[in-house]
Structure formats: C-alpha cells, structure tokens
C-alpha positions in Angstrom: 14.2 -16.0 74.3 14.2 -19.6 74.1 12.5 -21.6 71.3 9.8 -22.7 73.7 9.1 -19.2 74.8 8.9 -18.1 71.2 6.5 -21.0 70.4 4.3 -19.9 73.5 4.3 -16.2 72.5 3.4 -17.1 68.9 0.6 -19.4 70.0 -0.7 -16.8 72.5 -0.5 -13.8 70.0 -1.8 -15.5 66.9 -3.5 -18.8 68.0 -2.1 -22.3 67.4 -3.4 -22.5 63.8 -2.6 -19.1 62.6 0.8 -19.0 64.3 1.8 -21.7 62.0 0.8 -19.9 58.9 2.5 -16.6 60.1 5.7 -18.5 60.9 5.8 -20.5 57.7 4.2 -18.1 55.0 5.0 -14.6 56.0 8.2 -13.4 54.1 10.2 -10.9 56.3 12.4 -8.4 54.5 14.3 -7.7 57.7 15.4 -11.3 57.8 16.6 -11.6 54.3 13.3 -12.1 52.6 12.8 -15.4 54.5 10.0 -16.8 56.5 10.4 -17.0 60.3 10.7 -20.7 60.0 13.4 -20.5 57.4 15.3 -17.8 59.5 15.0 -20.1 62.6 16.4 -23.0 60.7 19.3 -20.8 59.4 20.3 -19.9 63.0 18.6 -16.6 63.6 17.9 -16.2 67.3 14.1 -16.7 68.1 14.1 -13.2 69.7 15.0 -11.7 66.4 12.5 -13.6 64.5 9.8 -12.9 67.1 10.5 -9.1 66.9 10.5 -9.1 63.0 7.2 -11.0 63.0 5.7 -8.5 65.5 6.8 -5.6 63.4 5.4 -7.2 60.2 2.0 -7.9 61.9 1.7 -4.7 63.8 1.7 -6.4 67.2 1.6 -3.5 69.8 4.8 -2.9 71.4 3.3 -3.9 75.0 2.9 -7.5 73.7 6.2 -7.9 72.0 8.1 -9.3 74.9 6.5 -12.8 75.1 4.1 -14.3 77.3 4.9 -14.4 80.9 8.4 -12.8 80.6 9.3 -9.6 82.3 10.2 -6.7 80.1 14.0 -6.1 79.6 15.2 -3.2 81.8 15.8 -1.1 78.7 12.2 -1.3 77.6 10.7 -0.2 81.0 
C-alpha cells in the first residue's frame, strides 16, 4: 500500500476531518504504543498502520483492503 492509497482509504473510511484525528491521536499498542502518524514517521509501512487502525476502530474486514484496490489472493 502506497501512502497515497493509505490517505485515500483513511479519508474514505473515516472522513477527512476524523481521519486526521484517528491518525494523530489514537495510540496503537500493536505499533509500540505510538499513533499512526508516529509509526509512519518511524518507517512503519502504511499497510501495517492501516491494518492496526482498522483493528483498533473495528473496521469490518471487508473494508480493510483500501478503497478501489483488489483484495490480495490470500484474502479471497
């Protein structure tokens, strides 16, 4: 997942304003008790941050693969 795809998925799932709040304020234990933004800045891949955010906010599994992207073969 590219950062642009991550940004689109965040905006689509949470809305522009709330996506920023979720990314900056939600502390994610699975990412070392960092926010998504802190994890991205530390070099964590966007896909890993996206999945951690989805898990923490109970995004249904069918919406965890980003907007407009095909599901990986392993998830079909």
